[in-house]
VEXDREN-35846 format. One record per atom (N, C-alpha, C): x negated, y negated, z; residue in three letters. Coordinates in steps of 0.2 Angstrom, whole numbers, plus 5000, padded with zeros to 4 digits. Layout:
// residues N
XYZAla
...
***
This chain:
// residues 130
497649614966Met
497049634969Met
496949704969Met
496349724968Trp
496149794968Trp
495849814975Trp
496149864978Leu
495849874985Leu
495549944985Leu
494949954987Pro
494650014986Pro
494750064992Pro
495350084993Val
495650124998Val
496050184996Val
495950234999Lys
496350294997Lys
497050284999Lys
497550294994Pro
498250294996Pro
498450345001Pro
498750325007Val
498950365012Val
499650355013Val
500050405014Pro
500850395015Pro
500950375023Pro
501450335024Lys
501550315031Lys
501950385034Lys
501650405040Ala
501950465043Ala
502450445048Ala
502950485049Arg
503450465054Arg
503150465061Arg
503450425065Pro
503250425072Pro
503350495075Pro
502950515080Arg
502950585083Arg
503150575090Arg
503350625093Val
503550625100Val
503050675104Val
502750645108Gly
502250695112Gly
502350695119Gly
501950715123Arg
501950725130Arg
502050655134Arg
501750605131Trp
501750535134Trp
502250485130Trp
502650515126Gly
503150465123Gly
503050465115Gly
503250415112Val
503250415104Val
502650375102Val
502250405097Tyr
501650375095Tyr
501650385087Tyr
501250335084Thr
501050335077Thr
500450385076Thr
500450435071Pro
499950475070Pro
499250435068Pro
498750465070Lys
498050425070Lys
497950415062Lys
498050455058Arg
497950455051Arg
498250385048Arg
498950375050Thr
499250315048Thr
498950255051Thr
498850255057Val
498550195060Val
497850175057Val
497450225056Asp
496750215052Asp
496850185045Asp
497350215042Ala
497450195035Ala
497750125035Ala
498150105039Glu
498350035040Glu
497849985042Glu
497350005046Met
496849965048Met
496349955042Met
496250005038Glu
495750005033Glu
496049955027Glu
496749965026Leu
497049925021Leu
497049845023Leu
497149835030Val
497149765032Val
496449735031Val
495949775033Trp
495249755032Trp
495149735025Trp
495349775020Cys
495149765013Cys
495549705011Cys
496149695013Val
496549635011Val
496249575014Val
496049575020Lys
495749515023Lys
495149495019Lys
494749535016Gln
494149525012Gln
494349485006Gln
494949495003Lys
495149464997Lys
495649414997Lys
496049415003Trp
496649365003Trp
496349295006Trp
496549245003Pro
496249175006Pro
496549165013Pro
496249125016Lys
496349105023Lys
496949055023Lys
497549085022Ile
498249045022Ile
498649085026Ile
499149045029Pro
499649075033Pro
500049125029Pro
500449175033Pro
500849225030Pro
501349185026Pro
501549215020Ile
502149195016Ile
502749195020Ile
503149135019Ser
503749135023Ser
504449145019Ser
504349145012Gly
504949155008Gly
504949225005Gly
505349224999Ala
505449284996Ala
504849314993Ala
504749374993Val
504049404990Val
504249464985Val
503849464980Glu
503949514975Glu
503249554974Glu
503349614974Leu
502649654974Leu
502649704967Leu
502049714965Glu
501849764960Glu
501349804963Glu
501449874964Val
500949914968Val
500849974963Val
500249984962Ile
500050054958Ile
499550084963Ile
499750154964Phe
499250194969Phe
498850244964Phe
498250234964Phe
497850284960Phe
497550334965Phe
497550394963Thr
497250454967Thr
496850494962Thr
496250524964Lys
495850554960Lys
496250614956Lys
496050624950Arg
496350674946Arg
496150744948Arg
496550794948Pro
496350854950Pro
495850884946Pro
495450924948Gln
494850964944Gln
495151014939Gln
495651044942Thr
495951094938Thr
496751094938Thr
497151134934Gly
497851134935Gly
498151094929Gly
498851104929Gln
499251074924Gln
499250994924Gln
499150964930Asn
499150894930Asn
498450864928Asn
497950904926Lys
497350874924Lys
497350824918Lys
497850844914Ala
497850804907Ala
498350744908Ala
498750744913Gln
499250684913Gln
499050634917Gln
499250574916Asp
499150514920Asp
499550504926Asp
500250524925Asn
500750514930Asn
500650564936Asn
500650544942Asn
500550594947Asn
501250614950Asn
501450674949Thr
502150694952Thr
502050744958Thr
501450744961Lys
501350784967Lys
501450734973Lys
501350774979Arg
501350734985Arg
500750694986Arg
500750634989Pro
501350614994Pro
501850574990Pro
502450564993Asp
503050534990Asp
502850454990Asp
503050434984Leu
502950364982Leu
503250314988Leu
503850324990Asp
504150284995Asp
503750275002Asp
503450335004Asn
503050335010Asn
502350295009Asn
502050295003Leu
501450255001Leu
501650185001Leu
502250164999Ile
502450094999Ile
502550065006Ile
502850115010Lys
503050095017Lys
502350075021Lys
501850115020Leu
501250095023Leu
500950025021Leu
500950015015Val
500749945012Val
501149895015Val
501849905015Cys
502249845017Cys
502249835025Cys
502149885029Asp
502049885036Asp
501449855038Asp
500849875035Ala
500249855036Ala
500149785035Ala
500449755030Leu
500249685029Leu
500749635032Leu
501249665036Asn
501649615040Asn
501149575045Asn
501349505045Gly
500949455048Gly
500349435045Gly
500049465040Leu
499449445037Leu
499649415030Leu
500049445026Val
500249425019Val
500949395019Val
501349425023Trp
502049405024Trp
502249405031Trp
502749365033Ile
502949375040Ile
503249435042Ile
503649465037Asp
503949525039Asp
504149555032Asp
504049625031Asp
504249655025Asp
504949655023Asp
505349625027Ser
506049615025Ser
506149565019Ser
505549525019Gln
505549465014Gln
505449495007Gln
505249555006Ile
505149584999Ile
505849604996Ile
505949574991Trp
506649574988Trp
506549624981Trp
505949634979Arg
505849674973Arg
505149704973Arg
505149764972Cys
504549804972Cys
504449854966Cys
503949844962Val
503849884956Val
503249934958Val
503349994958Ser
502750034960Ser
502750104956Ser
502150124956Glu
501950184952Glu
501350224956Glu
501350284955Lys
500750324957Lys
500450364951Lys
499850354950Lys
499450384944Lys
498850414946Lys
498550454942Tyr
497950484943Tyr
497450434940Tyr
496850434943Gly
496250394941Gly
495650424943Gly
495050384941Asp
494450414942Asp
494250404950Asp
494550354953Ile
494350344960Ile
495050324964Ile
495050334970Asn
495550314975Asn
495550244975Asn
496150214974Gln
496250144975Gln
496950114974Gln
497050054976Ile
497750024976Ile
497649964972Ile
498149954967Tyr
498249884964Tyr
498849854967Tyr
498749794970Leu
499249754973Leu
499349684970Leu
499949664967Lys
500049604965Lys
500649574969Lys
500549514971Ile
500949484976Ile
501249414972Ile
501849414972Ile
502149344969Ile
502649324974Ile
502649254975Trp
503149234980Trp
503549174977Trp
504049154981Glu
504549104978Glu
504349044975Glu
503749014977Lys
503548954974Lys
503148964967Lys
503249024964Gln
502949044958Gln
502249044958Gln
501949054964Ala
501249054965Ala
501149134965Ala
500549144963Glu
500349214961Glu
499649224964Glu
499549284967Phe
498849304969Phe
498649364966Phe
498149364962Gln
497849424959Gln
497149424958Gln
496749474959Thr
496049474958Thr
495849534954Thr
***
């Protein structure tokens, strides 16, 4: 499924005056991702078995610089932090817990718009893709 959201990395929890908290940017990105997936994901209960993911993160191509001509994005943010936000945000909605994900193929690329491509395959050989 194509999700028209800007890829945002999951930030580490912060310690403040009133305890540990998740940064607002992370919370907002997770809420936007959940909203987009709810629009496309059929009204079925979360997957309870093994899950396999394919995720491609597209960010806008830089206007200038050496990366303008290439498709692969080797700049920040880190790919593992982008994946972590997707996996955590979809807990309880698409799968019960992200520990069910046994395989994840992922990339980050430059594109014309910010978006995320997400393909979910689960153990019954069912597949959801739009």
